[in-house]
C-alpha angles and dihedrals in degrees: 000000000000119000118199117237087225090063091049089051090051090049094049093048092049091047091052094048098034084209127093090204095055092040091053090051091052091049095045092234134112120269093240090053091050093049090050093053093047090051089049090053091049090051092051092048093040092226138097111249098184137035106213139174134159094287108031147027123206136173118251120221092265089048092052090049092050097047101077092041092050091048091052092049091050092046091051092048092048090051090049091051091049092050091050091044092049091051092048093046092049090051095044096032091215127139114197118214123195121221133183096185136012107283099209118158088110086279101128093046091052093046093048092051096046093042090051090056090058098035109025093169094052130082133200117234120197123216121192114218126184122241094258082088106045089188090066093233097316098108091054093046092244094128136033095229136349143209103232140173118238141272100048130189106260089007093169088066092071139062109236137197114186111221102172133027113185143165116261116247132190125232122206142159114283093247093054118120087251091064094098095046127096093199139356136207113239091234087070091058100053094104096043121110109251134202110234137201117241117283091250088069087073112177092014090059088052091049094056090047090054093239091157090066102037097088091226096310110135118237123246104239111202096179144342118244129195103195144008095270092055090046098054094040087057091047091051090050091051094242092137147314127269138205117230140165119274092245092052091052087069095042095052100039107144137173110269096028136084136191132201135178120272121216125204095048133104116246125271118243129212115197143176109237132192137164113275092222092057101096100169112142090227089068091053088053090050091052090047089054092061115106116244117267108258115252115253113271 
């Protein structure tokens, strides 16, 4: 009988959360998919791992016995993957960075130049990841580090260095009633249809819907978008409006759309993120290559 490490990871996460809903959010999968995999694992092991009803989830005795062993197996496998990855990276001298949007702001050019001074034999490779994964591939181990927007799901699981802190703006079609305005207070936008990130983006989805300034009023979500191209196509079509960082308003300026500053909102934050257990010196050099965050005006 062969048990997939993926199923053990699902089991451990569910055991830690004692909630299929929270575990599914941590794993970036749907709750039905998680429940199916856990049932499959129970079938393979011929035991019940969880006692569950509508209000609670608890480990059974076999589940409690499996938990420390599963954790050790996963830890050993993660170490093996890191060792293999380190050897491959050393041979190829490539550091992969995840991105969900264009970074702009002259940031990548500055980082490349300063990183090359420290690591002249290394190169930085960019990987674009849709917003279903707000960590831009970092949570799944697909990249070495990532430029991400805050707040992230499970943000405490990452080491972060904020590199840009900017006012939030709003983008809209050029014939929108905002077209003659030079700025707008967020309170004026509460009844507007918004474009939203996927639900798996969690707190980041809420941030770009302005949930922190709605006073409990739910947003009107016109459509869900997975990347910048989808977003601005929807803006051009007049499907809805969208909040974005000031720096990205310049990056994604397109014919037929406009963007203006929004008052009454906290700033957006762009950060470099990496895993806290990744102690390779090359990552320290990458972090050292980041420009200093500008002082508040």
